[in-house]
SEMARGU-332523 format. One record per residue (C-alpha): chain; x, y, z; residue in one letter. Coordinates in steps of 0.2 Angstrom, whole numbers, plus 5000, padded with zeros to 4 digits. Example, Ala and Ser with C-alpha at 12.3 -4.5 7.8 and 13.67 -1.06 7.14 Angstrom:
<sites>
+----+------+------+------+----+
| ch |    X |    Y |    Z | aa |
+----+------+------+------+----+
|  A | 5062 | 4978 | 5039 |  A |
|  A | 5068 | 4995 | 5036 |  S |
+----+------+------+------+----+
</sites>
This chain:
<sites>
+----+------+------+------+----+
| ch |    X |    Y |    Z | aa |
+----+------+------+------+----+
|  A | 5083 | 4829 | 4948 |  X |
|  A | 5066 | 4835 | 4953 |  X |
|  A | 5049 | 4831 | 4945 |  X |
|  A | 5035 | 4844 | 4944 |  X |
|  A | 5018 | 4840 | 4939 |  X |
|  A | 5005 | 4853 | 4936 |  X |
|  A | 4987 | 4846 | 4933 |  X |
|  A | 4974 | 4857 | 4926 |  X |
|  A | 4957 | 4857 | 4918 |  X |
|  A | 4963 | 4855 | 4900 |  X |
|  A | 4981 | 4847 | 4902 |  X |
|  A | 4993 | 4840 | 4914 |  X |
|  A | 5011 | 4846 | 4912 |  X |
|  A | 5026 | 4836 | 4918 |  X |
|  A | 5044 | 4842 | 4919 |  X |
|  A | 5061 | 4837 | 4926 |  X |
|  A | 5072 | 4851 | 4933 |  X |
|  A | 5090 | 4851 | 4940 |  X |
|  A | 5094 | 4859 | 4957 |  X |
|  A | 5100 | 4874 | 4947 |  X |
|  A | 5082 | 4875 | 4939 |  X |
|  A | 5088 | 4869 | 4922 |  X |
|  A | 5074 | 4861 | 4913 |  X |
|  A | 5079 | 4844 | 4907 |  X |
|  A | 5063 | 4837 | 4900 |  X |
|  A | 5045 | 4842 | 4899 |  X |
|  A | 5029 | 4834 | 4892 |  X |
|  A | 5011 | 4836 | 4892 |  X |
|  A | 4997 | 4824 | 4895 |  X |
|  A | 4978 | 4825 | 4897 |  X |
|  A | 4968 | 4834 | 4911 |  X |
|  A | 4968 | 4826 | 4928 |  X |
|  A | 4951 | 4835 | 4932 |  X |
|  A | 4942 | 4819 | 4937 |  X |
|  A | 4926 | 4825 | 4945 |  X |
|  A | 4915 | 4822 | 4929 |  X |
|  A | 4924 | 4806 | 4923 |  X |
|  A | 4930 | 4796 | 4938 |  X |
|  A | 4945 | 4796 | 4949 |  X |
|  A | 4954 | 4782 | 4940 |  X |
|  A | 4958 | 4794 | 4927 |  X |
|  A | 4971 | 4802 | 4938 |  X |
|  A | 4982 | 4786 | 4940 |  X |
|  A | 4982 | 4783 | 4921 |  X |
|  A | 4987 | 4801 | 4917 |  X |
|  A | 5001 | 4801 | 4930 |  X |
|  A | 5008 | 4784 | 4926 |  X |
|  A | 5009 | 4789 | 4907 |  X |
|  A | 5016 | 4806 | 4910 |  X |
|  A | 5029 | 4801 | 4923 |  X |
|  A | 5035 | 4787 | 4911 |  X |
|  A | 5036 | 4798 | 4896 |  X |
|  A | 5045 | 4813 | 4904 |  X |
|  A | 5058 | 4800 | 4911 |  X |
|  A | 5060 | 4793 | 4894 |  X |
|  A | 5063 | 4810 | 4887 |  X |
|  A | 5077 | 4813 | 4900 |  X |
|  A | 5084 | 4796 | 4899 |  X |
|  A | 5082 | 4792 | 4917 |  X |
|  A | 5072 | 4780 | 4928 |  X |
|  A | 5058 | 4786 | 4941 |  X |
|  A | 5070 | 4780 | 4954 |  X |
|  A | 5083 | 4793 | 4949 |  X |
|  A | 5070 | 4807 | 4954 |  X |
|  A | 5076 | 4815 | 4971 |  X |
|  A | 5058 | 4822 | 4975 |  X |
|  A | 5042 | 4826 | 4966 |  X |
|  A | 5027 | 4837 | 4969 |  X |
|  A | 5010 | 4833 | 4961 |  X |
|  A | 4999 | 4848 | 4960 |  X |
|  A | 4981 | 4841 | 4956 |  X |
|  A | 4965 | 4851 | 4952 |  X |
|  A | 4952 | 4849 | 4966 |  X |
|  A | 4965 | 4841 | 4978 |  X |
|  A | 4959 | 4843 | 4996 |  X |
|  A | 4941 | 4848 | 4990 |  X |
|  A | 4934 | 4831 | 4992 |  X |
|  A | 4943 | 4824 | 5008 |  X |
|  A | 4938 | 4806 | 5005 |  X |
|  A | 4948 | 4806 | 4988 |  X |
|  A | 4964 | 4812 | 4995 |  X |
|  A | 4971 | 4795 | 5000 |  X |
|  A | 4967 | 4788 | 4983 |  X |
|  A | 4975 | 4803 | 4974 |  X |
|  A | 4991 | 4801 | 4985 |  X |
|  A | 4991 | 4783 | 4981 |  X |
|  A | 4990 | 4786 | 4962 |  X |
|  A | 5005 | 4798 | 4963 |  X |
|  A | 5015 | 4785 | 4972 |  X |
|  A | 5011 | 4771 | 4960 |  X |
|  A | 5016 | 4782 | 4946 |  X |
|  A | 5032 | 4787 | 4954 |  X |
|  A | 5037 | 4770 | 4962 |  X |
|  A | 5044 | 4777 | 4978 |  X |
|  A | 5039 | 4788 | 4992 |  X |
|  A | 5049 | 4804 | 4989 |  X |
|  A | 5035 | 4814 | 4984 |  X |
|  A | 5020 | 4825 | 4990 |  X |
|  A | 5003 | 4830 | 4983 |  X |
|  A | 4994 | 4846 | 4984 |  X |
|  A | 4982 | 4857 | 4975 |  X |
|  A | 4988 | 4864 | 4959 |  X |
|  A | 4987 | 4882 | 4966 |  X |
|  A | 5003 | 4878 | 4975 |  X |
|  A | 5011 | 4876 | 4958 |  X |
|  A | 5006 | 4893 | 4952 |  X |
|  A | 5013 | 4901 | 4968 |  X |
|  A | 5029 | 4892 | 4968 |  X |
|  A | 5032 | 4896 | 4950 |  X |
|  A | 5027 | 4915 | 4950 |  X |
|  A | 5038 | 4919 | 4966 |  X |
|  A | 5051 | 4905 | 4964 |  X |
|  A | 5046 | 4897 | 4980 |  X |
|  A | 5048 | 4913 | 4990 |  X |
|  A | 5036 | 4919 | 5004 |  X |
|  A | 5022 | 4929 | 4997 |  X |
|  A | 5005 | 4927 | 4988 |  X |
|  A | 5000 | 4922 | 4971 |  X |
|  A | 4983 | 4926 | 4964 |  X |
|  A | 4976 | 4915 | 4950 |  X |
|  A | 4963 | 4921 | 4938 |  X |
|  A | 4959 | 4909 | 4925 |  X |
|  A | 4943 | 4900 | 4922 |  X |
|  A | 4941 | 4901 | 4941 |  X |
|  A | 4950 | 4911 | 4954 |  X |
|  A | 4960 | 4907 | 4970 |  X |
|  A | 4974 | 4914 | 4980 |  X |
|  A | 4988 | 4904 | 4989 |  X |
|  A | 5003 | 4910 | 4999 |  X |
|  A | 5016 | 4905 | 5011 |  X |
|  A | 5025 | 4915 | 5025 |  X |
|  A | 5038 | 4908 | 5037 |  X |
|  A | 5031 | 4890 | 5035 |  X |
|  A | 5013 | 4895 | 5036 |  X |
|  A | 5002 | 4892 | 5021 |  X |
|  A | 4985 | 4899 | 5017 |  X |
|  A | 4972 | 4899 | 5002 |  X |
|  A | 4957 | 4909 | 4999 |  X |
|  A | 4944 | 4908 | 4985 |  X |
|  A | 4942 | 4894 | 4973 |  X |
|  A | 4924 | 4889 | 4978 |  X |
|  A | 4918 | 4886 | 4960 |  X |
|  A | 4908 | 4896 | 4948 |  X |
|  A | 4891 | 4893 | 4956 |  X |
|  A | 4894 | 4903 | 4972 |  X |
|  A | 4912 | 4909 | 4971 |  X |
|  A | 4927 | 4911 | 4959 |  X |
|  A | 4925 | 4930 | 4960 |  X |
|  A | 4935 | 4940 | 4947 |  X |
|  A | 4938 | 4925 | 4936 |  X |
|  A | 4937 | 4924 | 4918 |  X |
|  A | 4920 | 4914 | 4920 |  X |
|  A | 4914 | 4927 | 4932 |  X |
|  A | 4919 | 4941 | 4920 |  X |
|  A | 4911 | 4932 | 4905 |  X |
|  A | 4895 | 4930 | 4913 |  X |
|  A | 4894 | 4948 | 4917 |  X |
|  A | 4899 | 4953 | 4899 |  X |
|  A | 4885 | 4942 | 4892 |  X |
|  A | 4873 | 4950 | 4904 |  X |
|  A | 4879 | 4967 | 4899 |  X |
|  A | 4876 | 4962 | 4880 |  X |
|  A | 4858 | 4957 | 4884 |  X |
|  A | 4854 | 4973 | 4893 |  X |
|  A | 4861 | 4983 | 4879 |  X |
|  A | 4851 | 4973 | 4867 |  X |
|  A | 4835 | 4977 | 4876 |  X |
|  A | 4840 | 4995 | 4879 |  X |
|  A | 4841 | 4993 | 4898 |  X |
|  A | 4859 | 4999 | 4896 |  X |
|  A | 4866 | 5011 | 4883 |  X |
|  A | 4875 | 5001 | 4869 |  X |
|  A | 4894 | 5003 | 4870 |  X |
|  A | 4908 | 4994 | 4861 |  X |
|  A | 4904 | 4979 | 4871 |  X |
|  A | 4888 | 4976 | 4861 |  X |
|  A | 4895 | 4975 | 4843 |  X |
|  A | 4910 | 4966 | 4849 |  X |
|  A | 4900 | 4952 | 4857 |  X |
|  A | 4889 | 4950 | 4842 |  X |
|  A | 4905 | 4950 | 4830 |  X |
|  A | 4916 | 4938 | 4841 |  X |
|  A | 4902 | 4926 | 4844 |  X |
|  A | 4895 | 4927 | 4826 |  X |
|  A | 4877 | 4931 | 4831 |  X |
|  A | 4865 | 4934 | 4817 |  X |
|  A | 4852 | 4940 | 4828 |  X |
|  A | 4854 | 4945 | 4846 |  X |
|  A | 4843 | 4932 | 4853 |  X |
|  A | 4854 | 4919 | 4845 |  X |
|  A | 4865 | 4921 | 4861 |  X |
|  A | 4853 | 4910 | 4870 |  X |
|  A | 4854 | 4896 | 4858 |  X |
|  A | 4873 | 4897 | 4857 |  X |
|  A | 4877 | 4898 | 4876 |  X |
|  A | 4863 | 4886 | 4882 |  X |
|  A | 4861 | 4874 | 4868 |  X |
|  A | 4877 | 4873 | 4858 |  X |
|  A | 4889 | 4877 | 4872 |  X |
|  A | 4879 | 4868 | 4885 |  X |
|  A | 4885 | 4882 | 4897 |  X |
|  A | 4903 | 4876 | 4895 |  X |
|  A | 4914 | 4885 | 4908 |  X |
|  A | 4928 | 4887 | 4896 |  X |
|  A | 4918 | 4894 | 4882 |  X |
|  A | 4910 | 4907 | 4893 |  X |
|  A | 4926 | 4911 | 4901 |  X |
|  A | 4933 | 4916 | 4884 |  X |
|  A | 4921 | 4930 | 4883 |  X |
|  A | 4932 | 4939 | 4896 |  X |
|  A | 4944 | 4943 | 4882 |  X |
|  A | 4929 | 4952 | 4873 |  X |
|  A | 4925 | 4962 | 4889 |  X |
|  A | 4943 | 4967 | 4890 |  X |
|  A | 4943 | 4973 | 4872 |  X |
|  A | 4927 | 4983 | 4875 |  X |
|  A | 4935 | 4991 | 4890 |  X |
|  A | 4950 | 4996 | 4880 |  X |
|  A | 4939 | 5004 | 4867 |  X |
|  A | 4931 | 5015 | 4880 |  X |
|  A | 4915 | 5004 | 4885 |  X |
|  A | 4911 | 5011 | 4903 |  X |
|  A | 4901 | 4995 | 4907 |  X |
|  A | 4915 | 4983 | 4902 |  X |
|  A | 4927 | 4994 | 4912 |  X |
|  A | 4916 | 4993 | 4927 |  X |
|  A | 4916 | 4974 | 4926 |  X |
|  A | 4935 | 4974 | 4926 |  X |
|  A | 4936 | 4986 | 4940 |  X |
|  A | 4925 | 4975 | 4951 |  X |
|  A | 4935 | 4960 | 4946 |  X |
|  A | 4950 | 4968 | 4952 |  X |
|  A | 4942 | 4973 | 4968 |  X |
|  A | 4937 | 4955 | 4971 |  X |
|  A | 4954 | 4948 | 4967 |  X |
|  A | 4963 | 4961 | 4978 |  X |
|  A | 4951 | 4957 | 4992 |  X |
|  A | 4956 | 4938 | 4990 |  X |
|  A | 4974 | 4943 | 4991 |  X |
|  A | 4971 | 4954 | 5006 |  X |
|  A | 4962 | 4941 | 5017 |  X |
|  A | 4976 | 4928 | 5012 |  X |
|  A | 4989 | 4941 | 5019 |  X |
|  A | 4980 | 4942 | 5035 |  X |
|  A | 4979 | 4923 | 5037 |  X |
|  A | 4997 | 4921 | 5033 |  X |
|  A | 5002 | 4933 | 5048 |  X |
|  A | 5012 | 4946 | 5039 |  X |
|  A | 5017 | 4959 | 5051 |  X |
|  A | 5013 | 4977 | 5049 |  X |
|  A | 5027 | 4985 | 5038 |  X |
|  A | 5032 | 4968 | 5030 |  X |
|  A | 5035 | 4968 | 5012 |  X |
|  A | 5022 | 4956 | 5004 |  X |
|  A | 5027 | 4950 | 4987 |  X |
|  A | 5012 | 4947 | 4976 |  X |
|  A | 5012 | 4939 | 4959 |  X |
|  A | 4998 | 4933 | 4947 |  X |
|  A | 4994 | 4919 | 4934 |  X |
|  A | 4980 | 4914 | 4923 |  X |
|  A | 4972 | 4920 | 4907 |  X |
|  A | 4963 | 4935 | 4914 |  X |
|  A | 4979 | 4944 | 4917 |  X |
|  A | 4984 | 4941 | 4899 |  X |
|  A | 4968 | 4948 | 4892 |  X |
|  A | 4975 | 4966 | 4891 |  X |
|  A | 4983 | 4979 | 4902 |  X |
|  A | 4966 | 4985 | 4910 |  X |
|  A | 4964 | 4971 | 4922 |  X |
|  A | 4982 | 4971 | 4928 |  X |
|  A | 4982 | 4990 | 4930 |  X |
|  A | 4966 | 4990 | 4940 |  X |
|  A | 4972 | 4976 | 4951 |  X |
|  A | 4988 | 4985 | 4955 |  X |
|  A | 4978 | 5001 | 4960 |  X |
|  A | 4967 | 4990 | 4971 |  X |
|  A | 4982 | 4982 | 4980 |  X |
|  A | 4989 | 5000 | 4983 |  X |
|  A | 4973 | 5006 | 4991 |  X |
|  A | 4973 | 4991 | 5003 |  X |
|  A | 4991 | 4992 | 5009 |  X |
|  A | 5007 | 5000 | 5004 |  X |
|  A | 5016 | 4984 | 5009 |  X |
|  A | 5011 | 4975 | 4993 |  X |
|  A | 5025 | 4973 | 4980 |  X |
|  A | 5017 | 4967 | 4964 |  X |
|  A | 5030 | 4956 | 4954 |  X |
|  A | 5029 | 4948 | 4937 |  X |
|  A | 5028 | 4929 | 4937 |  X |
|  A | 5046 | 4921 | 4936 |  X |
|  A | 5041 | 4903 | 4930 |  X |
|  A | 5026 | 4894 | 4924 |  X |
|  A | 5016 | 4883 | 4936 |  X |
|  A | 5024 | 4866 | 4930 |  X |
|  A | 5041 | 4873 | 4934 |  X |
|  A | 5035 | 4879 | 4950 |  X |
|  A | 5029 | 4862 | 4955 |  X |
|  A | 5048 | 4856 | 4952 |  X |
|  A | 5054 | 4871 | 4962 |  X |
|  A | 5042 | 4866 | 4976 |  X |
|  A | 5048 | 4848 | 4975 |  X |
|  A | 5066 | 4854 | 4978 |  X |
|  A | 5060 | 4865 | 4993 |  X |
|  A | 5052 | 4850 | 5001 |  X |
|  A | 5067 | 4839 | 4998 |  X |
|  A | 5078 | 4852 | 5006 |  X |
|  A | 5067 | 4853 | 5021 |  X |
|  A | 5068 | 4834 | 5023 |  X |
|  A | 5087 | 4834 | 5022 |  X |
|  A | 5087 | 4822 | 5007 |  X |
|  A | 5103 | 4820 | 4998 |  X |
|  A | 5109 | 4813 | 4981 |  X |
|  A | 5115 | 4796 | 4986 |  X |
|  A | 5106 | 4783 | 4976 |  X |
|  A | 5095 | 4795 | 4968 |  X |
+----+------+------+------+----+
</sites>
């Protein structure tokens, strides 16, 4: 039995999976994104989640052969890594586990743990891949100076487009009435109060505007379509540099998959991303994701277990 844990900004998903990838139990807990509330949060969420998923499956934590904990921001504050590792070990009660950034879960799920690259475009954006035992990531630097091609990045540009259309600096296309309708603006300038005062600049609320941008592009808005095309270029460039860092040889097939809400916003962004990949290299093979990230975490746990030569005895 393998435990997969996929931490995120809004929830943490736990699952127990057999060696045949049959899901035995899965539960959800609160977010493990601790930067704003303190690192003690992580231990509490992991202890409660591990206990609950084991109760659901009728097993004890000691019965788990191996576990992988994918945690948001893991590795991005190096002094916190030993604390996060210890929190996972305390929740599990043994040392057959590993921790890593939650981007690993998305890759392992989308490609089933096979060599290749996964690009995540949700509220933020990041790419991660593995090839012949080498791992690499690119992007994921945060919304202030990174996360290009993410939902937040698209949302900001959509709101900027609305403001310019309102002023007459851009011709008003479908984006203008769609933003006004979806955000329930009585007057155009109410956008300032909504985003800065009522939303307090919340990343998730701004990221949701990406869906409106995608709708506008599908309705023929040229400015919205340009935003999505630029997002696709940024995401493809992030994949491309990851491919180079992973050492794929010329002519190697490079499997690429994707996850995150941007790719669910409509066909425009995925089609644009596919075109951008093709222009960079004929070696890319875009694949639909196989499993969600929390299942990916369990798949990765099984992969780590096999590499360590663990067996079933006593587990």
